[in-house]
Structure formats: structure tokens, C-alpha cells
C-alpha positions, 0 to 999 in steps of 0.5 A, spaced: 492 521 496 485 519 498 482 512 498 475 509 500 475 502 503 469 498 504 469 492 508 470 490 515 475 490 521 477 483 525 480 484 531 484 478 534 487 477 541 492 471 543 497 470 548 505 469 546 510 464 548 512 469 554 505 469 556 503 476 554 497 478 551 497 480 544 492 484 540 491 485 532 487 488 528 486 486 520 482 490 515 479 486 510 477 490 504 472 488 499 472 494 495 478 499 494 477 506 490 482 510 489 479 517 489 485 522 488 492 521 485 498 523 490 500 530 489 506 531 485 512 535 488 518 537 485 523 531 484 518 526 485 517 525 478 521 519 475 527 520 470 525 519 463 531 515 460 532 514 452 532 507 450 533 508 443 539 503 443 541 500 436 541 492 436 546 489 432 544 483 429 
């Protein structure tokens, strides 16, 4: 699957309770486009279930 994401990246740095420097990265998406569907492989298709049950009222 191919996805096009337009936006920005936000980096953060903080010190945890043990005094260790930690780093993070956030992707802030402003627009997302799905360019293709995932390729189906055998066994990936959902099983179809017959739901034609009669309701007795």
C-alpha cells in the first residue's frame, strides 16, 4: 500500500524521572491520500457469512 502524507515533523526532547534524556518524533498529518490498495494474497480475503436468518415474531 502506498500512502502520501503531507504535514510536518515535530521533534521533542525530555528528561525522564531517572535523569535519562529521551527523544520523540511526531508526524502531524495535514492531508493523507491513499494511493493504492494493499495487495491481496490468498487467505487474506474476509470469509463471507450467510446472514439470511429468519426472525420469528
